[in-house]
GUKOLFI-389450 format. One record per residue (C-alpha): residue in one letter; x, y, z; residue number from 1. Coordinates in steps of 0.02 Angstrom, whole numbers, plus 32768, in hexadecimal, padded with zeros to 4 digits. Example, Ala and Ser with C-alpha at 12.3 -4.5 7.8 and 13.67 -1.06 7.14 Angstrom:
BEGIN
{type = A	c1 = 8267	c2 = 7F1F	c3 = 8186	seq = 1}
{type = S	c1 = 82AC	c2 = 7FCB	c3 = 8165	seq = 2}
END
This chain:
BEGIN
{type = M	c1 = 5832	c2 = 6972	c3 = 4C57	seq = 1}
{type = T	c1 = 582A	c2 = 6A07	c3 = 4CC4	seq = 2}
{type = N	c1 = 589D	c2 = 6A20	c3 = 4D62	seq = 3}
{type = G	c1 = 580A	c2 = 6A05	c3 = 4DD3	seq = 4}
{type = V	c1 = 57D9	c2 = 695C	c3 = 4D8A	seq = 5}
{type = F	c1 = 5894	c2 = 6930	c3 = 4D8C	seq = 6}
{type = R	c1 = 589B	c2 = 695D	c3 = 4E40	seq = 7}
{type = A	c1 = 5801	c2 = 6902	c3 = 4E70	seq = 8}
{type = F	c1 = 5845	c2 = 6865	c3 = 4E10	seq = 9}
{type = V	c1 = 58E6	c2 = 6878	c3 = 4E77	seq = 10}
{type = I	c1 = 588B	c2 = 688E	c3 = 4F1A	seq = 11}
{type = L	c1 = 581D	c2 = 67F1	c3 = 4EF1	seq = 12}
{type = G	c1 = 58BE	c2 = 6792	c3 = 4ECB	seq = 13}
{type = L	c1 = 5910	c2 = 67BF	c3 = 4F73	seq = 14}
{type = I	c1 = 586A	c2 = 6799	c3 = 4FD3	seq = 15}
{type = A	c1 = 586E	c2 = 66E7	c3 = 4F7C	seq = 16}
{type = I	c1 = 5927	c2 = 66D0	c3 = 4FA9	seq = 17}
{type = A	c1 = 590E	c2 = 670B	c3 = 5062	seq = 18}
{type = L	c1 = 5870	c2 = 6694	c3 = 5073	seq = 19}
{type = G	c1 = 58CF	c2 = 6610	c3 = 5026	seq = 20}
{type = L	c1 = 5966	c2 = 6621	c3 = 509B	seq = 21}
{type = S	c1 = 58E7	c2 = 663A	c3 = 513A	seq = 22}
{type = L	c1 = 5882	c2 = 65A1	c3 = 510D	seq = 23}
{type = F	c1 = 58AB	c2 = 64ED	c3 = 5123	seq = 24}
{type = T	c1 = 5853	c2 = 643F	c3 = 5127	seq = 25}
{type = V	c1 = 5860	c2 = 63B4	c3 = 5194	seq = 26}
{type = N	c1 = 5833	c2 = 630B	c3 = 5152	seq = 27}
{type = E	c1 = 57DA	c2 = 6292	c3 = 51CF	seq = 28}
{type = R	c1 = 5878	c2 = 621C	c3 = 51AC	seq = 29}
{type = D	c1 = 58F2	c2 = 6294	c3 = 51ED	seq = 30}
{type = L	c1 = 591B	c2 = 62EF	c3 = 5288	seq = 31}
{type = A	c1 = 5953	c2 = 63A2	c3 = 5289	seq = 32}
{type = I	c1 = 59A8	c2 = 641B	c3 = 52F5	seq = 33}
{type = K	c1 = 59C6	c2 = 64E3	c3 = 52DC	seq = 34}
{type = L	c1 = 5A69	c2 = 652E	c3 = 52F2	seq = 35}
{type = Q	c1 = 5A9A	c2 = 65E1	c3 = 5312	seq = 36}
{type = L	c1 = 5B52	c2 = 660D	c3 = 5304	seq = 37}
{type = G	c1 = 5B75	c2 = 654D	c3 = 532E	seq = 38}
{type = R	c1 = 5B03	c2 = 6549	c3 = 53C3	seq = 39}
{type = V	c1 = 5A67	c2 = 64DA	c3 = 53C4	seq = 40}
{type = V	c1 = 59C8	c2 = 6556	c3 = 53E3	seq = 41}
{type = E	c1 = 593B	c2 = 64DF	c3 = 53BE	seq = 42}
{type = A	c1 = 5925	c2 = 6428	c3 = 5397	seq = 43}
{type = N	c1 = 5893	c2 = 63A3	c3 = 539A	seq = 44}
{type = Y	c1 = 5846	c2 = 63E6	c3 = 5302	seq = 45}
{type = E	c1 = 57A1	c2 = 639C	c3 = 52BE	seq = 46}
{type = P	c1 = 5793	c2 = 636F	c3 = 5203	seq = 47}
{type = G	c1 = 5763	c2 = 6407	c3 = 519A	seq = 48}
{type = L	c1 = 5796	c2 = 64AB	c3 = 5176	seq = 49}
{type = H	c1 = 57FF	c2 = 6516	c3 = 51F1	seq = 50}
{type = V	c1 = 585A	c2 = 65C5	c3 = 51F7	seq = 51}
{type = K	c1 = 5909	c2 = 65F1	c3 = 5222	seq = 52}
{type = I	c1 = 5970	c2 = 6699	c3 = 520D	seq = 53}
{type = P	c1 = 59D6	c2 = 6694	c3 = 517A	seq = 54}
{type = V	c1 = 5A95	c2 = 669E	c3 = 5181	seq = 55}
{type = M	c1 = 5A8C	c2 = 66A4	c3 = 523D	seq = 56}
{type = Q	c1 = 5A35	c2 = 65F8	c3 = 524C	seq = 57}
{type = N	c1 = 5A49	c2 = 6550	c3 = 51FA	seq = 58}
{type = V	c1 = 59F4	c2 = 64A9	c3 = 520E	seq = 59}
{type = R	c1 = 5A48	c2 = 6400	c3 = 5210	seq = 60}
{type = I	c1 = 59D8	c2 = 636A	c3 = 51E8	seq = 61}
{type = F	c1 = 59FB	c2 = 62B4	c3 = 5219	seq = 62}
{type = P	c1 = 59AC	c2 = 6212	c3 = 51F1	seq = 63}
{type = R	c1 = 5924	c2 = 61D4	c3 = 5263	seq = 64}
{type = R	c1 = 592C	c2 = 6130	c3 = 520A	seq = 65}
{type = I	c1 = 5979	c2 = 6085	c3 = 5261	seq = 66}
{type = L	c1 = 5A2E	c2 = 6082	c3 = 5230	seq = 67}
{type = T	c1 = 5AA4	c2 = 5FE4	c3 = 521B	seq = 68}
{type = I	c1 = 5B51	c2 = 5FCD	c3 = 5251	seq = 69}
{type = E	c1 = 5BB1	c2 = 5F24	c3 = 5224	seq = 70}
{type = D	c1 = 5C63	c2 = 5F05	c3 = 5261	seq = 71}
{type = S	c1 = 5CC8	c2 = 5E84	c3 = 52BF	seq = 72}
{type = P	c1 = 5D5C	c2 = 5E92	c3 = 5336	seq = 73}
{type = D	c1 = 5E06	c2 = 5E66	c3 = 530B	seq = 74}
{type = R	c1 = 5DFD	c2 = 5DD0	c3 = 5387	seq = 75}
{type = V	c1 = 5D98	c2 = 5DB5	c3 = 542B	seq = 76}
{type = F	c1 = 5DD6	c2 = 5D4A	c3 = 54C4	seq = 77}
{type = T	c1 = 5D65	c2 = 5CD2	c3 = 551D	seq = 78}
{type = A	c1 = 5D77	c2 = 5C9E	c3 = 55D6	seq = 79}
{type = E	c1 = 5DE2	c2 = 5C10	c3 = 559B	seq = 80}
{type = K	c1 = 5E5A	c2 = 5C8A	c3 = 5548	seq = 81}
{type = K	c1 = 5E25	c2 = 5C48	c3 = 5496	seq = 82}
{type = A	c1 = 5E21	c2 = 5CD1	c3 = 540B	seq = 83}
{type = L	c1 = 5D82	c2 = 5CE3	c3 = 53AA	seq = 84}
{type = K	c1 = 5D4C	c2 = 5D45	c3 = 52FE	seq = 85}
{type = V	c1 = 5C9A	c2 = 5D8B	c3 = 532B	seq = 86}
{type = D	c1 = 5C35	c2 = 5DDA	c3 = 52A1	seq = 87}
{type = F	c1 = 5BA7	c2 = 5E46	c3 = 52D8	seq = 88}
{type = F	c1 = 5B29	c2 = 5ECD	c3 = 52A8	seq = 89}
{type = V	c1 = 5AD2	c2 = 5F50	c3 = 530E	seq = 90}
{type = K	c1 = 5A30	c2 = 5FB0	c3 = 52F3	seq = 91}
{type = W	c1 = 5A2F	c2 = 605D	c3 = 532E	seq = 92}
{type = R	c1 = 59D8	c2 = 610E	c3 = 5318	seq = 93}
{type = I	c1 = 59ED	c2 = 61C5	c3 = 534D	seq = 94}
{type = V	c1 = 5973	c2 = 61E3	c3 = 53D8	seq = 95}
{type = D	c1 = 59B8	c2 = 6286	c3 = 541B	seq = 96}
{type = A	c1 = 59F1	c2 = 62EF	c3 = 538E	seq = 97}
{type = V	c1 = 5A3E	c2 = 637A	c3 = 53FE	seq = 98}
{type = R	c1 = 5AA8	c2 = 6302	c3 = 5459	seq = 99}
{type = F	c1 = 5AD7	c2 = 62AB	c3 = 53BC	seq = 100}
{type = Y	c1 = 5B16	c2 = 6342	c3 = 5373	seq = 101}
{type = T	c1 = 5B7B	c2 = 6381	c3 = 5405	seq = 102}
{type = S	c1 = 5BC3	c2 = 62E0	c3 = 541F	seq = 103}
{type = T	c1 = 5BF8	c2 = 62AD	c3 = 5366	seq = 104}
{type = G	c1 = 5BEC	c2 = 635C	c3 = 5311	seq = 105}
{type = G	c1 = 5B5D	c2 = 630E	c3 = 52B8	seq = 106}
{type = S	c1 = 5BCF	c2 = 629B	c3 = 5250	seq = 107}
{type = L	c1 = 5B7F	c2 = 61EE	c3 = 5230	seq = 108}
{type = T	c1 = 5C2B	c2 = 61A8	c3 = 51F9	seq = 109}
{type = F	c1 = 5C6D	c2 = 61E2	c3 = 52AE	seq = 110}
{type = A	c1 = 5BD0	c2 = 6197	c3 = 52F2	seq = 111}
{type = D	c1 = 5BEC	c2 = 60F2	c3 = 52AB	seq = 112}
{type = D	c1 = 5C9F	c2 = 60F0	c3 = 52DC	seq = 113}
{type = R	c1 = 5C7A	c2 = 6115	c3 = 538F	seq = 114}
{type = L	c1 = 5BED	c2 = 6096	c3 = 539C	seq = 115}
{type = S	c1 = 5C5B	c2 = 6011	c3 = 534C	seq = 116}
{type = E	c1 = 5CE1	c2 = 6030	c3 = 53D8	seq = 117}
{type = I	c1 = 5C58	c2 = 6025	c3 = 5461	seq = 118}
{type = I	c1 = 5C10	c2 = 5F7D	c3 = 5410	seq = 119}
{type = K	c1 = 5CBB	c2 = 5F32	c3 = 53FB	seq = 120}
{type = N	c1 = 5CDC	c2 = 5F5E	c3 = 54B7	seq = 121}
{type = A	c1 = 5C35	c2 = 5F05	c3 = 54E8	seq = 122}
{type = V	c1 = 5C60	c2 = 5E6A	c3 = 5485	seq = 123}
{type = V	c1 = 5D04	c2 = 5E5D	c3 = 54CD	seq = 124}
{type = T	c1 = 5CC6	c2 = 5E78	c3 = 557E	seq = 125}
{type = E	c1 = 5C37	c2 = 5DF9	c3 = 556F	seq = 126}
{type = F	c1 = 5C90	c2 = 5D75	c3 = 5514	seq = 127}
{type = G	c1 = 5D17	c2 = 5D80	c3 = 5593	seq = 128}
{type = K	c1 = 5CA5	c2 = 5D40	c3 = 5615	seq = 129}
{type = R	c1 = 5C71	c2 = 5CAD	c3 = 55BB	seq = 130}
{type = S	c1 = 5CC1	c2 = 5C09	c3 = 5571	seq = 131}
{type = V	c1 = 5CAC	c2 = 5BD8	c3 = 54AF	seq = 132}
{type = A	c1 = 5C27	c2 = 5B63	c3 = 54D5	seq = 133}
{type = Q	c1 = 5BCA	c2 = 5BDF	c3 = 552B	seq = 134}
{type = A	c1 = 5BDF	c2 = 5C6A	c3 = 54B1	seq = 135}
{type = I	c1 = 5BA2	c2 = 5BFF	c3 = 5421	seq = 136}
{type = S	c1 = 5B1A	c2 = 5B94	c3 = 5475	seq = 137}
{type = A	c1 = 5A7D	c2 = 5BA4	c3 = 54E5	seq = 138}
{type = E	c1 = 5AC9	c2 = 5C3F	c3 = 553A	seq = 139}
{type = R	c1 = 5AE8	c2 = 5CA6	c3 = 548C	seq = 140}
{type = A	c1 = 5A3A	c2 = 5D07	c3 = 54A3	seq = 141}
{type = E	c1 = 5A63	c2 = 5D40	c3 = 554F	seq = 142}
{type = L	c1 = 5B13	c2 = 5D6C	c3 = 5508	seq = 143}
{type = M	c1 = 5ACC	c2 = 5DE2	c3 = 548D	seq = 144}
{type = R	c1 = 5A55	c2 = 5E2A	c3 = 5507	seq = 145}
{type = D	c1 = 5AE6	c2 = 5E4E	c3 = 5582	seq = 146}
{type = M	c1 = 5B4E	c2 = 5E9C	c3 = 54EB	seq = 147}
{type = L	c1 = 5ABC	c2 = 5F03	c3 = 54C9	seq = 148}
{type = V	c1 = 5AA1	c2 = 5F42	c3 = 5581	seq = 149}
{type = T	c1 = 5B5D	c2 = 5F60	c3 = 5596	seq = 150}
{type = A	c1 = 5B6F	c2 = 5FC6	c3 = 54F3	seq = 151}
{type = T	c1 = 5AC1	c2 = 6026	c3 = 550B	seq = 152}
{type = T	c1 = 5AFD	c2 = 6094	c3 = 559C	seq = 153}
{type = T	c1 = 5B8E	c2 = 60D4	c3 = 5549	seq = 154}
{type = A	c1 = 5B28	c2 = 60F6	c3 = 54AA	seq = 155}
{type = E	c1 = 5AA9	c2 = 615E	c3 = 54FB	seq = 156}
{type = D	c1 = 5B35	c2 = 61E1	c3 = 551A	seq = 157}
{type = L	c1 = 5B39	c2 = 61F5	c3 = 5451	seq = 158}
{type = G	c1 = 5A75	c2 = 6213	c3 = 5448	seq = 159}
{type = V	c1 = 5A5B	c2 = 6170	c3 = 53F4	seq = 160}
{type = E	c1 = 59FC	c2 = 60CE	c3 = 5429	seq = 161}
{type = L	c1 = 5A30	c2 = 601A	c3 = 5400	seq = 162}
{type = I	c1 = 599A	c2 = 5FBC	c3 = 53C5	seq = 163}
{type = D	c1 = 59DF	c2 = 5F1E	c3 = 539E	seq = 164}
{type = F	c1 = 5A80	c2 = 5EB5	c3 = 53B3	seq = 165}
{type = R	c1 = 5AA4	c2 = 5E0C	c3 = 5355	seq = 166}
{type = V	c1 = 5B39	c2 = 5DA3	c3 = 533D	seq = 167}
{type = K	c1 = 5B3F	c2 = 5D52	c3 = 528E	seq = 168}
{type = Q	c1 = 5BD5	c2 = 5CEA	c3 = 5293	seq = 169}
{type = V	c1 = 5C5A	c2 = 5CB6	c3 = 531D	seq = 170}
{type = E	c1 = 5CF4	c2 = 5C59	c3 = 52DA	seq = 171}
{type = L	c1 = 5D90	c2 = 5C27	c3 = 531C	seq = 172}
{type = M	c1 = 5E38	c2 = 5C70	c3 = 52F2	seq = 173}
{type = D	c1 = 5EA2	c2 = 5C14	c3 = 526C	seq = 174}
{type = E	c1 = 5F26	c2 = 5BE3	c3 = 52EC	seq = 175}
{type = V	c1 = 5E9C	c2 = 5BAC	c3 = 5368	seq = 176}
{type = K	c1 = 5E3A	c2 = 5B4E	c3 = 52DD	seq = 177}
{type = N	c1 = 5ED9	c2 = 5AF3	c3 = 52BD	seq = 178}
{type = A	c1 = 5EF6	c2 = 5AC4	c3 = 5372	seq = 179}
{type = V	c1 = 5E44	c2 = 5A99	c3 = 5388	seq = 180}
{type = Y	c1 = 5E49	c2 = 5A23	c3 = 52F6	seq = 181}
{type = D	c1 = 5EE8	c2 = 59D7	c3 = 5324	seq = 182}
{type = Q	c1 = 5EA7	c2 = 59B0	c3 = 53DA	seq = 183}
{type = M	c1 = 5E06	c2 = 596A	c3 = 5394	seq = 184}
{type = S	c1 = 5E6F	c2 = 5900	c3 = 5311	seq = 185}
{type = A	c1 = 5EDE	c2 = 58C3	c3 = 53A4	seq = 186}
{type = E	c1 = 5E40	c2 = 58A0	c3 = 5410	seq = 187}
{type = R	c1 = 5DE8	c2 = 5837	c3 = 537E	seq = 188}
{type = K	c1 = 5E92	c2 = 57D0	c3 = 536A	seq = 189}
{type = R	c1 = 5E9A	c2 = 57AE	c3 = 5420	seq = 190}
{type = I	c1 = 5DE8	c2 = 5776	c3 = 5429	seq = 191}
{type = A	c1 = 5E00	c2 = 570E	c3 = 537E	seq = 192}
{type = T	c1 = 5E9A	c2 = 56C2	c3 = 53C9	seq = 193}
{type = E	c1 = 5E38	c2 = 568C	c3 = 5469	seq = 194}
{type = L	c1 = 5DAF	c2 = 5648	c3 = 5408	seq = 195}
{type = R	c1 = 5E31	c2 = 55E7	c3 = 53A8	seq = 196}
{type = A	c1 = 5E85	c2 = 55A7	c3 = 543A	seq = 197}
{type = E	c1 = 5DD4	c2 = 556E	c3 = 5491	seq = 198}
{type = G	c1 = 5DAC	c2 = 5525	c3 = 53DB	seq = 199}
{type = R	c1 = 5E51	c2 = 54B1	c3 = 53D7	seq = 200}
{type = A	c1 = 5E33	c2 = 5489	c3 = 5497	seq = 201}
{type = T	c1 = 5D81	c2 = 544D	c3 = 5471	seq = 202}
{type = E	c1 = 5DC6	c2 = 53EF	c3 = 53D8	seq = 203}
{type = T	c1 = 5E4A	c2 = 53A2	c3 = 5442	seq = 204}
{type = R	c1 = 5DC5	c2 = 536D	c3 = 54C1	seq = 205}
{type = I	c1 = 5D47	c2 = 532A	c3 = 5448	seq = 206}
{type = R	c1 = 5DD3	c2 = 52C4	c3 = 53E9	seq = 207}
{type = A	c1 = 5E0E	c2 = 528D	c3 = 5493	seq = 208}
{type = E	c1 = 5D60	c2 = 524C	c3 = 54BF	seq = 209}
{type = A	c1 = 5D44	c2 = 51F5	c3 = 540D	seq = 210}
{type = D	c1 = 5DEF	c2 = 51A0	c3 = 5419	seq = 211}
{type = R	c1 = 5DBD	c2 = 5164	c3 = 54D3	seq = 212}
{type = T	c1 = 5D0A	c2 = 5133	c3 = 5490	seq = 213}
{type = V	c1 = 5D5A	c2 = 50D7	c3 = 53F6	seq = 214}
{type = T	c1 = 5DDD	c2 = 5075	c3 = 546F	seq = 215}
{type = V	c1 = 5D51	c2 = 5047	c3 = 54DC	seq = 216}
{type = I	c1 = 5CE9	c2 = 500C	c3 = 5454	seq = 217}
{type = L	c1 = 5D70	c2 = 4FB0	c3 = 5402	seq = 218}
{type = A	c1 = 5DA5	c2 = 4F5F	c3 = 54A7	seq = 219}
{type = D	c1 = 5CEC	c2 = 4F27	c3 = 54D3	seq = 220}
{type = A	c1 = 5CD4	c2 = 4EE4	c3 = 5414	seq = 221}
{type = N	c1 = 5D79	c2 = 4E86	c3 = 5428	seq = 222}
{type = R	c1 = 5D4C	c2 = 4E4B	c3 = 54D4	seq = 223}
{type = E	c1 = 5CA9	c2 = 4E0A	c3 = 5490	seq = 224}
{type = S	c1 = 5CF4	c2 = 4DB6	c3 = 53F7	seq = 225}
{type = E	c1 = 5D6E	c2 = 4D64	c3 = 5460	seq = 226}
{type = M	c1 = 5CDD	c2 = 4D26	c3 = 54CE	seq = 227}
{type = T	c1 = 5C6D	c2 = 4CF1	c3 = 5444	seq = 228}
{type = R	c1 = 5D0A	c2 = 4CA2	c3 = 53E1	seq = 229}
{type = G	c1 = 5D2D	c2 = 4C45	c3 = 5496	seq = 230}
{type = R	c1 = 5C7A	c2 = 4C05	c3 = 549D	seq = 231}
{type = G	c1 = 5C7E	c2 = 4BCF	c3 = 53DC	seq = 232}
{type = D	c1 = 5D24	c2 = 4B71	c3 = 53FC	seq = 233}
{type = A	c1 = 5CDF	c2 = 4B22	c3 = 549A	seq = 234}
{type = R	c1 = 5C41	c2 = 4AEC	c3 = 5443	seq = 235}
{type = A	c1 = 5C9F	c2 = 4AB2	c3 = 53AD	seq = 236}
{type = A	c1 = 5D12	c2 = 4A4F	c3 = 5420	seq = 237}
{type = E	c1 = 5C72	c2 = 4A08	c3 = 5474	seq = 238}
{type = I	c1 = 5C2F	c2 = 49D9	c3 = 53D5	seq = 239}
{type = Y	c1 = 5CCF	c2 = 498A	c3 = 539E	seq = 240}
{type = A	c1 = 5CD5	c2 = 4921	c3 = 5440	seq = 241}
{type = N	c1 = 5C2C	c2 = 48DF	c3 = 5434	seq = 242}
{type = A	c1 = 5C49	c2 = 48A7	c3 = 5378	seq = 243}
{type = Y	c1 = 5CE0	c2 = 4858	c3 = 53B7	seq = 244}
{type = N	c1 = 5C8A	c2 = 47F3	c3 = 543D	seq = 245}
{type = K	c1 = 5BFC	c2 = 47BA	c3 = 53C6	seq = 246}
{type = D	c1 = 5C67	c2 = 4780	c3 = 5345	seq = 247}
{type = P	c1 = 5D28	c2 = 4798	c3 = 535A	seq = 248}
{type = E	c1 = 5D56	c2 = 4739	c3 = 52BE	seq = 249}
{type = F	c1 = 5CE8	c2 = 47AF	c3 = 5253	seq = 250}
{type = Y	c1 = 5D21	c2 = 4847	c3 = 52AF	seq = 251}
{type = A	c1 = 5DD3	c2 = 4811	c3 = 527B	seq = 252}
{type = F	c1 = 5D98	c2 = 47EF	c3 = 51CF	seq = 253}
{type = Y	c1 = 5D4F	c2 = 489A	c3 = 51C6	seq = 254}
{type = R	c1 = 5DDB	c2 = 48EE	c3 = 5208	seq = 255}
{type = S	c1 = 5E4F	c2 = 489A	c3 = 5184	seq = 256}
{type = I	c1 = 5DE7	c2 = 48C6	c3 = 50EF	seq = 257}
{type = N	c1 = 5DEE	c2 = 497D	c3 = 512B	seq = 258}
{type = A	c1 = 5EA7	c2 = 496F	c3 = 513E	seq = 259}
{type = Y	c1 = 5EB1	c2 = 491F	c3 = 5097	seq = 260}
{type = K	c1 = 5E45	c2 = 49B4	c3 = 5047	seq = 261}
{type = N	c1 = 5EBE	c2 = 4A36	c3 = 509E	seq = 262}
{type = S	c1 = 5F60	c2 = 49ED	c3 = 5069	seq = 263}
{type = M	c1 = 5F49	c2 = 49AB	c3 = 4FBB	seq = 264}
{type = G	c1 = 5F08	c2 = 49D6	c3 = 4F18	seq = 265}
{type = K	c1 = 5F49	c2 = 4A90	c3 = 4F10	seq = 266}
{type = S	c1 = 5FBF	c2 = 4ACA	c3 = 4E90	seq = 267}
{type = N	c1 = 6073	c2 = 4AD7	c3 = 4EB4	seq = 268}
{type = D	c1 = 6061	c2 = 4A6D	c3 = 4F4C	seq = 269}
{type = L	c1 = 60DD	c2 = 49EE	c3 = 4F69	seq = 270}
{type = L	c1 = 60B9	c2 = 4965	c3 = 4FF8	seq = 271}
{type = V	c1 = 6149	c2 = 48E4	c3 = 5014	seq = 272}
{type = L	c1 = 610C	c2 = 4851	c3 = 508A	seq = 273}
{type = D	c1 = 612A	c2 = 4793	c3 = 509D	seq = 274}
{type = P	c1 = 6099	c2 = 4740	c3 = 504F	seq = 275}
{type = N	c1 = 6087	c2 = 46CD	c3 = 50E5	seq = 276}
{type = N	c1 = 6076	c2 = 476C	c3 = 5156	seq = 277}
{type = E	c1 = 5FEB	c2 = 4773	c3 = 51C3	seq = 278}
{type = F	c1 = 5FAE	c2 = 4812	c3 = 5166	seq = 279}
{type = F	c1 = 5F7D	c2 = 479B	c3 = 50D6	seq = 280}
{type = R	c1 = 5F25	c2 = 4714	c3 = 513F	seq = 281}
{type = Y	c1 = 5E7B	c2 = 473A	c3 = 50FF	seq = 282}
{type = L	c1 = 5EB6	c2 = 474F	c3 = 5041	seq = 283}
{type = N	c1 = 5F17	c2 = 46A6	c3 = 504F	seq = 284}
{type = Q	c1 = 5E7F	c2 = 464A	c3 = 508F	seq = 285}
{type = S	c1 = 5E16	c2 = 4617	c3 = 4FF4	seq = 286}
{type = G	c1 = 5DA2	c2 = 45B3	c3 = 505B	seq = 287}
{type = G	c1 = 5D2D	c2 = 463A	c3 = 5084	seq = 288}
{type = Q	c1 = 5D31	c2 = 4613	c3 = 513D	seq = 289}
END
């Protein structure tokens, strides 16, 4: 190989190296800025091939895609001074590459940390305006919108746009959970005690009414039975009287026969009477009169 050919190869190599150092491409998914001695000289590149001055100029590439931050403050206090743990995520992207570079040095890690602090401050601010019930109920969508608005203004200074803000989970801190549980347990016990007391009062009233009804029924039944028995006795006395008036001797005989039947002929019975006693008058009369 002659010296001329060698020099030609060297020159071509240097040209290739120079072209390699002078050209750069920007992907449609990226943002790019051109720096000259640490100062931004050009930005807003369209996707494609571009030129820079080697050594003096360099290019910084940043993602154009949507990025995500997931975090949670240590604790957030509501308007009721109750501590909560809030898990959230934020969708964001770089919209001003120059401002992003000048405010964060082009570090995504630094940007994540700054945005996390901004979002946490927004969470603390907005939760501090609301009660627990408002934060987890129908006002939750309004809460997230307000937090996004609160954080957006500060985030714009970093050259980024907050696209979406979502609260994943809201939990009471352990000590608050225990206090709430104890309060709910005490409330349930109080309600149970009241219900038992009402039940016992109702039972006592029902029993009293039942006892009163039984007493009234028994009294009415006894009264009716006494009246019926009285009417029966009166009717029996009337029948006896009529029978006696019709045939006194037969009535006396009938009564004596019933007396004999009721007083004699039973085992272990002992009756000591004078045989001539009036009680045996009809037994002593054999004439059949």
